[in-house]
Every structure is written in structure tokens, then in C-alpha cells.
N, C-alpha and C positions, 0 to 999 in steps of 0.2 A: 650707740643710741643711750640717751638720756634716758635712766632707771626711773619709773614712773611715769615717762612720758604717755599721754594719751594717744591711741591708735586708733587706725580703721585697716585691721587687717583678716582674713580670710583664710581657713584652711579647713580641710577635711580627708576622709578614707577616700581610695580611689573606687570610682562603684561606676556601675553602668548609667546611676539616675544622675546627674550632672548637679542638683542641688546638694548631695552631699559632699560634695567638694568644698562646699560653703557651710557644713554640718557647727563648725566655732568660728565665732567671732574675736580677736584678739584686738581687747582695748586698752593692757597696759604693760608694759615692758619691763618685767620684776629683777633681772638680774643674769647673769651669765656665768656660767661655771666650765671646767675645762670640757665637758662631753655636750653639752646642751646651755640651750637659751628659754628663760622661762618666762612666760606671760600668763595674767590675769585674762581668763576670759566668760564667754558665754556661752551655754549652746541654743541655738536658732533652730528651731522648727516650725514653719508655715507661719512666720513673722513673729512668733513668740520666744521671748530671750529667756534663759535659764536663770536662777541663781549665780552667784560669781565658783568659779573654778579657776584650778589651776591646769596650763597645756605645757608640757615641759617637748620642748622640738630638739631632737637630737643631730648632733653635727657627723657627720662622717670623716673619719681619720684618714687623708690622701696616703695616707704612710702606710697604711693594714689594707687586706684585701677586703671589698666590699661585704663580701658572703662573711668573714669573722665577724664584721664590726655589727651585723644585723642578727649574726648567730648570738653576740654576747647581748644585746638587746632582748634579745627573744626570752634569753637563760632568765636575766633580772627579771621581764614581767611577768612570765610564769611564774617565778616565787613568789613575787607580790601578788598577785591574783590567788595563790594556791592559801597566802594568809591570810587574806582578807575572805575567802570562803572559808577558811577556819575558826573565824571569828576572833582571833589575834588582838587583845586589848592594846591601845596605846602605840598604835601604828597610824600613816597616812593611809586613807581609800583609795583606791585604784577605782575610776570611774567608767574607765575607756582604754583603747591602744590599737594604733593601727598604723599604717604606712600610707602617706600619702607626699602630694605636692608639695615644697617647702611653703611657707605662707605668702602670700599674695592680695593684692587690690583688689577688693569687691568691685564687678565691672569688667574685669580682665580674665584670659584666661591664663590658668596656671601655667608658672614657667615649665617647658620640657624638661625631660630628663630625669634621672632616677627617683625613686621616691626617699623618703625618709620616715624613720620611727617616729611616732609620736606616743607620750601618755598622757591622759588625763587624770586629775587628782581633784578630791575635795579642797576647797579654800577653807586653809587655816590662817584668824584674824593674830595677827602678833607678830615677834621674831624669835630669831633662833635664840640661843644660849649664848652661842660665843658674843653678839653682841650685845646682849643682857647683862652680862657677865660685866666687859670691858667698857660699856658707860656706866657702873654702876650702879644701874636703873634702880633698885630699891634699895640705896643706902639710905635715903631723906627720910629725917624723923618723923615714925607713926605713919612710914607708907606701909600698904600690902603687900608683903615680899614674898616673893616664891617661896616655896617650900624645899629646900634641896633636899629632907630625908622623903618627903611624898615622891619628886621629882626622879630621884637614883632607884626608888623602891618599882616605882612606873617602869623604869627604864630593867630592872632586874626580873619583872613579870615577863615582860616583852621578850628578854634576850631567854626565858626560862621555856616560852612557848617556841620559840625559835628553834631552839638545842633539844629540846624535851617534849615534841609532841605528844598529847595526850590521845587522837584519834589512832588507831589500829592502822596499824603501816604506813604511815606518815612518813614521809622524809623528814630530818631535819636539815633544816635551812640557817644557813651563817649571813649576819649583813657586811660583812666585810666591810665597813668604814665607819664605825662605830665612833662620834666625835661631838664635839659641844656644837658645832655649826648645822650639825645635822638633826639636832634635839629642839624641835618649835615649842617656845614658850607661850600659850594660849593667854588670851586675856582672864581667860577663867581661873588661871593658874593652874592646869592641867598640861601634861606637856607630850609632845608626839614624836616619835622618830621618824623620822622619812630619808627619801634617799636610798630606796633601792635600787641602784644601778647595776651596785655591783654585788647585789647579793646571790648566791647564789644557792643549789641543794648541796649538802653535804655528801656529794658522790665526787673521786678522781676524775672522772670523765667529764663531770659538768664543769670545773674550775679550771678555764684557759689563763684568764687574766687574775693576775691579785692586786686589787690597790691599795695602795700602800702612800699614807699620808703621813710624812717625816714627822710630824711635830706630835703624833699620837697612834703609829701602825708599829704593830709588833714588831722583833725582829725575823720572827720565824720567815716573813714573806720572803727574804733574799732566799731560803734553804728550798723552794719549791713546793711542788702543791701538797706534801706527803707530810708537812709541817706545818699546813693551817688546818686549824678547825676550831672545834666552839671556843677555846681558847684565846683566837684571834682578836673575837667579839669583846671574852672578858679581859681583855690588854686595852679595847676601847672604853670597855665601861671603867678601865680605872683612871684613861685620861681623862673621861669628862668628872669623875668625882675629883682627881687632883685639881683641874680647871676650876670647880666652884667651889674648893677647899682655897688657894693661891691667887685666882684670877691669870695662870699663866699654864702654859703645855706644860710637859711631863719630861718632853725630849727635846734635845738640841743639837745642834750640828757636832760633833765628833772631834772634828778637826781645829773648833776654837774652843777657848774656856767662857767663863761665865760673861767677861768682858768683852767676849766678841774676837779677843787677839787671836789671831791665825797660828797653830803650831807649824812649826817648818818640817821637824823631823820627827815629826810622830807621824806613827801608822793606824787609823785609824778604823773602824770595821764601817761595810756601808750601809748602815742605818744608822740613825741618831742614837745616842746615847741620854741616861735618865740624867734629868738637871738638879744639879745641885742647889737646891732653892736655899738662901740664908736663913728664910723665916723658918722651915725642917728641918736646917741643920743644929736647932736652939732646941727643937722639941724631937729630940730621937724616937720614942714611941710612936707621933704621931708619924712621924718620916716611917717609918719602918712599915707601920699597919698601910701608908697608903703606897707604898712599893710593893707592897704583895701582888695586887693582879696588874704590875707591870713589869714583872720580874723578866729576865731577857730570856732563857727557856719556860717556854708554855705549859711545863710539868710541875714549875713552881707556882703556879699561879693557882686560888681558890677555883674549884667547881662551879660552874654556872648556877647549881643549886645550893652554892651556898654564901651566893654573893647579898641574899637577906640578912643574913647573919654578921658577915661582914660588915654592912653599910650600919649595922644597931651599933659596934663597936667603934666605927669612924667615929658618927653622929656624937657618940661620949666623950671621944676624945677630944672632938672638933670643941663641945661645950667647954670644956673644964679648960681648953689652949689659949681662950680670947685673941682670935686672930680677928685682923683687920678687917672691918666688914665690906665684902664684897658683892652686898645686895641681896643674897640668901639666907633664909631662917633655915638652923640648924635645929630649932625646938621639934620634940615631937606633935606633928599635928593634931588639933581635938579633931574627934570624931565628925564633929559640921562641916569640918575645913575637910575629909577624905572623902566625902560623898560627893558623887557626878554631880557637876555643874549642867546646868539645861540654860541656855542662851547665856544672859548677862545678867543674870538674876543675883548673881555675886557683885563686888565688888570687883573691878580690874584689875589683877593686878600692875603695882606700881611698874613702868617702864616700857609697858605694852602701852602706852600712849604717848611713845615718843614721835619723834618727827616719823619713821618708817609706820608708825598706827596711825598717823594723824592724813599720812598720805593715802592709807587706806581707804579711811572714812570721807575723804574727797574725793577721790577715783568712784564712789559709790553713789555720789550726787551727779557727776560724770557720767555713769552710765546709765543713768536715770534718764538724763537728756539724750544717751546715745541712743535709748529705745525709744525715745520720742519721735527721732530722728528717722529711725528703722524701720516704724512702725508705716509710716506715712510714705515707704518709698516703694514703689511695684520693685517687685524680686527679679534678681537679675537672671535670664534666659539663655541659654547657649547649646549650642550644639552639643550631643553627647561626647565628652573626649576618649579618646580611645583608650582602655584599661592600660597605665604602665607594664613594659614589658619587664621580668626577671630581671635587677638588678645584673649587668656585667661590666660594668667599666663605675670608678669613681666619677661624680660631677665635679667640678670645680667650685670651690663652697663658697655660697654666695652669704650677703648679709638679707635678715630680714628688711623690708622697706624703713628709713627711716622717719616716718611719718607722726608727726602730730598734730596737735591742733594748731590749725597754721590758717591765716587769713587769706582770703582770696582775693587777688585785685578786683578792686571794685566792688567788692560783695560789704554787706552792714557786719562791723564785729560787735562780738554780745562782750559785756564789761570780761569776761573771763578768757578775750583773746580768740575764742571760738567764730568763724565765719557763720551769721544765719542768714536766712531766707527773707522775705517779708513778710512770715507768718510768725517769725522769730525763733524758730528751728534751726538748730543746729546743722549745719551741710558741714560733709567732709570731700573736696574737691583736690583735684589735683593729680599726678601721676607723680610715685616716685621712681626714679631711677636704681635699675639693679647696678650694688657698687662692689668692689672686692671686701670680702667680708676679712675687717683686722684679725689679726693674731687674738686670741681671748689671753687675757691677762693671768699669769702664773697661780696657782690654785694652791699648789703645796704638792697636789696629787699626781703619783706619778704611777705606769701601769707596770707590773712586772712580769715578764712572761714566764711560766714556770719550764716552758721547754728549754727557754737558753736563760735561765736566770744570771743575774750579777753572782760573781764568781764569792765563793763565798771562804773569808779570810779569817780564820781563827785568832784569838787573842793572843798575843805575848804566853808563849811556854802552857799551851792549850795541846797546840800538839804532840806535844813530850808528854802531856798527861795523860794525850789518850792513848798512845802507845800503853802505856801502865795497865790499861781498863783491859781484863782478859789474863792477867799475867799468869796464873793460876794455872791456867791448862798446859800453856808450855812449860809450867814448874811441874806440875805432874807428869808429864812426856819425859822430861829432863832425870828426874827420880828415879824412873823405870828403866829409864835406859841407861843409868849410873850402875844401878843395882843388878839387873842384867849382866852389863859389862864389866862389873866385880864378879861375878860368878865366873865368867868364861875368862878370866883374867888369871885367876885362880887357879881355875882348871886348867889352862897350858901349862906348858914346862920352859923353862927358861927365864929370859930374861924378861920383865913389864914394860921396857924402854917402846916397842913395837907395838904392841897393845895401847899405852899410852897413847903415844901419837896418832893412832887409828881413833880413837875414842874423841879426840882433838878435831880430828877430819870430819868425825859426824857433828858433833857439834857446830863446824866451819859450816856445814850444806845445810844445817838446821838454819842457823842466821839468814843465809841464803834464799831457804826456802820460806823463812818469815817476810823478807824483804821482795819477795818476785808476787806473794799474794796482796801484799800492802800497795804494791806498784799493777796490776791488775785490778783492785778493788779502785783504787783511784780511777784507772781509765773506764772501767766500766758503770761502777757506781756515780763517780762524781761529774765524770765527765759525758758519759753517754746520757745516764737516767738523773744527774742534777740533785742527786741526793747527797746529805749531809753525813760523814760517818762519827759517829759522837765515842766509839770504842773499837779497840783491834782484835777483839772477841772473836772475829772470824778469823784472821792472819795466828792469833796464837792457838786455836782451835786447830787448822791445818798444822801447824809446826808443833804442836804435842802428839797429834797423829804421827807425825811422821818420826818422831823421837820414839815414840810407844813402839812403832814398825822396827826401828833400829832396833831396839832391846831385844825383841822378841826374835830378830834376826840372830844377835848374840847368843840369847839362851840356847835357840836350834844347835847350836858348836857345843855346847856343855854336854857331854857324853853323856854323865851318870845322872842329868835332869832326864836328856830326851829315854835312857833306860827305866828310870821312873815316871816317866809320859806315859810308855807302851805297857809297864805293867798296869798301870791303872784303868787306862782307855781298854786294855782287855779284861777287865774285871765289870769294869761298869757296860760294855757293849756285850 
């Protein structure tokens, strides 16, 4: 389906009222992602159409149980609705959410089959940050450019409201997919965080899937649910800042070098590694500052509440670095610029008037014509269809009817190519055939199932370093065992050869206890529970305890010590 093509489709929630199946009229296809198709639409009620809205139609993945698909959508929808009710600023506004049949042509009954999820949002006039920077939209001399400081400050405030809600008893929320393409740049210069499909309440039982975008996602996605928290969104924040500074994403495929050459003998981690950007390599202070929220280990990143302070340092470094212009202004905004813009009173940010924005303006005019057409058409009446049964199987995915404004044979045609009647009112005629939905284009998004996550592969030498963490526990136990053995050996008569080999046997058994404990940890913690072990403290604790008990056993064989212990016990008790 051509992006931006004029459509004439309807959709709505399943209801006993037939007209609710046509609650929304889809007038343009805006784009497709890995999980949904997005349309420009209007709400229709009694022949009256609303202001433009955005309708997101989710696709069901035939590779997953439909109950899991619908439950996943419901979790993201619940989180977004809650955030809207809390009044969190700087995010898209959810207007509606429902289950209903896939979009269909007016005048035709909806296709039978399972209902699909829908979300309805405010319509945002603008383009996403990825497009804005990629097109160097604000680089023209004298252009009103996007304020990078204001944009990142807005995003920092959004994340702080998500991770540290002010309402008593409110549960923190993780967005889970913060990246440049999910930040909308409005014509007023404001920004909005969008796409809360993967958002989840920060509770283990709520996170059953982890959205991972290779170019901007944190490595902890591969460690499972227990390792994903607010720092995952902080990594996405760092990816946005990196993109606004360099015009590139912060992570690249670890199997290739910066020139794209494949490494045949390398064993890279499953996640993407930090890019060695040539511009930043010449500016180590800026590079290290930018890399702070992008650290591989979540604990090494700034806290969400520290992002505004980190941003102030970043803006100062960028201003002093004299970097190539990617269309963003890094100066501190004036007080007049930080005020909330109403409508289009302020000049539009240069770049939002690109082809994408002009297409939106053109659709506005086409929408007026469509409203004129619908206002004079008798409403379609149909028998009340039965309520769709709860989904029990996955219907084969179908594409939305590819209907644009096309002329009907023998009908007059307007200068814009739209068939008109004798009164000059545009008409939408014809019947769209249902075709198999083509596979969506790759979006760089993959879902990581924390129940069976991709195997965590430590970096070279990391496993050896892990075994050393906690050695003091084993060392303490070995010291106690050695002292107790020495007392026993001195108390024994005869040669020390026998006691010496006995102590070596105890040490060999201790090594076996350590190895057995590590093996059990690998089978239970890593393979069954999907956890990543960063230290060997558990195995060292068990080994240290064994050596301590062995030392006590030696001490019990020392005659003078046991007599002293009996005398001391008699005094105390």
C-alpha cells in the first residue's frame, strides 16, 4: 500500500450496534511497522466527522499463541492509558482502544474471523527525530531549528515521570523502546514520545517480552527479565542524544568493523557493540560523556533523575566542540522558546515542512472533500452481526484493502484524479479484493522472550574474572582449615607425612565442592531461570563453609583443645 494514499475504509469495536463497526473512517495509510499498520482517520458519529486522529491496527503473529499476542497488547495499552490519566507530559495521548474486525470497505460487512486490537491516538503534525536528523532538516542558514536541549530535557522529564511517579502507590512504567524514530518533532518545536506498544509496568510478571532494537538497545535484554529496569530506558535516552550529536546510531554489529568488513574468527556478543565514531575519537571528553548512559552494564549508567544534570554537561561539551551541523541547536533556549506553544502561533521548526508535512497538509484538503462526500451519503445499515467469539485461533493475516482515490469507468474525474458525480462531489466506488498480506519490511526490532532468552556469551576472559569474585570467602575457610589442621598435626605423634596428605585430600574435595556448586548454578540459574551470574560468591561461600567445617573436625581431634573447651563450657553453663 502506498504511504499517504487516500483510502476509504472503516473500522470499529465489536458491539450490538451495527454502526459502531464503522466508528472510524480511515482516510490515509501513514506507515507500517513490525507489529502494526498506522492510519490517519476521523471519528464518525451521526454523519459528523471529528478532527484528524491516528489509528493503529495491530497484526497478529501466527508464530505465537493469539492469547499471548492479545495479552501483550493489553499490557502496553493499560500502561499508556494509566500514564495519560496521571497527566504525564510529553507523550502521545491515547484516545481509544478496542478489539474489532480488520478494516473493510463501507457498504460491505466486516470479514469474519478473529478480532484484532486497535489503538487510537491524537494526530501529531510533524516528523520523527530520525527523519529530521537524517534529512539535516534544520541546517539551512537562518532556519528555525529544533532545540536539542529542550527536546532532551522533555524526554528526561518523561522518563522521570515514568520511572519515579509522584502519585502515591503508582507503579513505575518502562517504555522499553526509546529511540530516535519514537520521538516526534512537532511543527511548534515540541517533541512527543510515542509507541508505547512495548511499555510495561516495572514488575517481573508483567514483562513477558523485551523489545530490542539492535542499533539503540541495551545488552541486558539478552540477560532476561531480571536485568531489565529503568536503566534500559536510560540507554535509549543515551541513544537519542548520541544520534542528535553525531547523526548516527550508537551501536553497530559486533561481527563487522566500522567499514562493514566481516570478522571470520571473532566471537562477538549477541548484542551490538558501541560504535567507534571517528568524530568522537578525536574528542575523548565528549566521547566518554556520551558513552556514560550507553554503558554495557546497567549499573554503570546514570540514574534517571541524573539525566538533566548529565544533559547540561553534554550541551556544554557539544557547544565547545564545534561539531558538524545535523540540524539541531545546542544553545540554551530562551524563556520565550520554552513556553508551551499553542497551535501554530510560533513559526514552524524548519524540517517539519518537508515532503512528509506537505503530504499531511494535502490530506487535510482531501479530508474536507471526503467529509463533503460522506455528509450526503445515506448511512449503511446492516443486520446486527454476532459478537465475535473470544479468539481461539489465529486467522491468516490479510492486508487492508489497497484502495486509493481511483476513477470509476465512465464516471467524471476531478482534476485530482478522484471520480465525482454530477454535483461534483467525490465518490468512492469499486470493490477491493482481499490479498495475502506481504511480509512487513524489516524494522530492526526483535522480540526477546525472557523465558528462553538468547544464550548469554561472556566476553573473552570474563568467565575467569567471574571465578575470582568472592575468593575471600574460600580464602577465609582455607585459612581456618589450615590453622586447625596445624594444631592437630602438632598434637599428633609421629611423622607429618600422613597428616599432610590428609590435608591435601581436604583441599581436593574443596575444589570438587566448588566445581559442583558452579555446575548446579549453571543448570538451575542460567539454563532454567535464565539468569546471568556476574560473580562466583555463592560457590565460594559454599566452599568456604566446607573448609571451615573441615577445620572444626580437625580441631575436635586435638586433645588439649577439647579439654580446654570442656572446662570453658563448664564455667559458662
